[in-house]
C-alpha positions in Angstrom: -69.6 75.2 98.1 -70.9 72.4 100.3 -69.9 68.8 100.1 -73.5 67.9 100.5 -74.9 70.3 97.8 -72.5 71.2 95.1 -74.4 74.2 93.5 -73.5 76.2 90.4 -74.6 79.2 92.6 -73.2 79.6 96.0 -75.8 79.3 98.8 -75.1 83.0 99.8 -76.3 84.0 96.3 -79.4 81.9 96.5 -80.3 83.5 99.8 -79.7 87.1 98.6 -81.6 86.2 95.3 -84.6 84.9 97.3 -84.8 87.9 99.5 -84.3 90.4 96.6 -87.0 88.8 94.4 -89.7 88.4 97.2 -89.1 91.9 98.4 -89.3 93.3 94.9 -92.4 91.5 94.1 -93.8 93.0 97.4 -92.7 96.4 96.5 -94.2 96.3 93.0 -97.5 95.0 94.3 -97.8 97.7 96.8 -95.8 100.7 95.4 -96.2 99.9 91.6 -92.3 100.1 91.2 -89.1 98.4 92.1 -87.1 100.9 94.4 -83.4 101.6 93.8 -82.6 101.0 97.5 -83.4 97.4 96.7 -81.6 96.9 93.5 -78.3 98.8 93.6 -77.2 97.3 97.0 -78.0 93.8 95.6 -76.0 94.6 92.5 -73.0 95.7 94.8 -73.4 92.7 97.1 -73.4 90.3 94.0 -70.3 91.8 92.6 -68.4 92.0 95.9 -69.5 88.4 96.8 -68.5 86.9 93.7 -65.2 88.7 93.7 -64.6 87.6 97.3 -65.6 84.0 96.7 -64.4 83.5 93.1 -61.8 86.3 92.5 -62.1 87.4 89.0 -63.3 84.0 88.0 -61.3 83.6 84.9 -60.3 79.9 86.0 -62.2 77.5 88.0 -65.9 76.5 88.7 -66.8 79.6 90.7 -68.5 82.5 89.1 -66.1 85.5 90.0 -66.4 89.0 89.2 -66.2 88.6 85.4 -69.0 86.0 85.6 -71.1 88.3 87.8 -70.5 91.3 85.4 -71.4 89.1 82.4 -74.7 88.1 84.2 -75.4 91.8 85.1 -75.1 92.6 81.4 -77.2 89.6 80.2 -80.0 90.6 82.8 -80.0 94.3 82.0 -79.3 94.9 78.4 -82.4 93.1 76.9 -84.4 94.7 79.7 -83.1 98.1 78.9 -84.5 97.6 75.2 -87.8 96.7 76.7 -87.6 99.7 79.0 -86.7 102.0 76.2 -89.6 100.6 74.1 -92.1 101.5 77.0 -92.8 97.9 77.8 -91.4 97.9 81.4 -90.2 100.0 84.2 -86.6 101.0 84.8 -86.6 99.2 88.2 -87.5 95.9 86.4 -84.4 96.4 84.4 -82.3 97.0 87.4 -83.9 94.0 89.1 -82.9 91.8 86.3 -79.4 93.2 86.4 -79.2 92.2 90.0 -80.6 88.7 89.4 -78.0 88.4 86.7 -75.1 89.7 88.8 -76.1 87.0 91.5 -76.5 84.0 89.1 -74.5 84.7 86.0 -75.4 85.1 82.3 -77.1 81.7 81.9 -79.1 82.0 85.0 -80.2 85.6 83.9 -81.4 84.3 80.6 -83.2 81.4 82.2 -84.9 83.7 84.8 -85.8 86.2 81.9 -87.4 83.5 79.9 -89.4 82.1 82.7 -90.3 85.7 83.8 -91.8 86.5 80.4 -93.8 83.3 80.5 -95.3 84.1 83.8 -96.0 87.7 82.7 -97.8 86.5 79.6 -100.0 84.2 81.8 -100.6 87.1 84.1 -101.5 89.3 81.2 -104.0 86.7 80.0 -105.6 86.4 83.3 -106.0 90.1 83.6 -107.4 90.4 79.9 -110.0 87.8 80.8 -111.1 89.3 84.2 -111.3 92.7 82.9 -112.9 91.6 79.6 -110.1 93.2 77.4 -109.4 90.3 75.2 -111.2 91.5 72.1 -109.7 95.1 72.5 -106.2 93.8 73.0 -106.4 91.3 70.1 -107.4 94.2 67.8 -104.6 96.3 69.0 -102.1 93.5 68.6 -103.6 92.6 65.0 -103.2 96.5 64.0 -99.6 96.4 65.2 -98.7 93.3 63.2 -100.4 94.6 60.0 -98.5 97.9 60.3 -95.3 96.1 60.6 -95.9 94.3 57.4 -97.7 97.2 55.4 -96.6 100.5 57.0 -99.5 102.4 56.0 -102.5 104.2 57.8 -102.6 105.5 61.3 -99.8 104.3 63.5 -100.9 102.5 66.8 -100.1 105.0 69.6 -99.2 104.3 73.3 -101.6 102.1 75.3 -104.7 103.8 76.7 -104.5 105.4 80.1 -107.0 102.8 81.4 -105.0 99.8 80.3 -103.9 97.4 83.1 -100.5 97.0 84.1 -98.6 93.8 85.2 -96.3 93.9 88.1 -93.2 92.4 86.5 -91.3 92.0 89.6 -93.9 89.4 90.6 -93.1 87.5 87.3 -89.4 87.8 88.0 -90.1 86.3 91.4 -91.8 83.3 89.7 -89.1 83.1 87.1 -86.3 83.2 89.7 -88.0 80.5 91.7 -88.4 78.1 88.7 -84.7 78.8 87.5 -83.4 78.3 91.2 -85.3 75.0 91.4 -83.6 74.0 88.0 -80.2 74.8 89.7 -81.0 72.7 92.6 -82.3 69.8 90.6 -79.5 69.8 88.2 -77.0 70.0 91.3 -78.8 67.1 93.0 -78.7 65.1 89.7 -75.1 65.5 89.3 -74.6 63.8 92.6 -76.7 60.6 91.5 -74.5 57.9 90.4 
């Protein structure tokens, strides 16, 4: 930690986070996936870095290995459920695991919240641009009705021509907002 900028996240973790999410967003846009060669080393670097700088992290203000593992779980487990439901790719879940390992469980939850908001806005833009609003709303309505009255034909998987959202781009936006929040809170803590 610096005397000039007492962050709840170490500077090295913010730098790794920035490189990770920008690279993942670029890969998702270009390759339509988040590669393992990006997420696994980031997870290892986060765990090792927090262990080296904060030990286990059971006492004190540093995140440590335990806090990094808690962040990994907080980032990965909800996204794993989304992946199992078919809503996201496995790379997105591993990306959020890496983000959580870098920033801890509270940061992971913030990034996830902001990422889902960004993805929802991206989805609305895509629906309007491709004129899919009516079709999508009918599908959502049918799904909601079937949740209340389980009768009739179940809603199957999305059509093959349904557009997808590069979720890593949303994670990049979410991480930027959450990191800005960390920086602002750190700065405000210094103001007398």
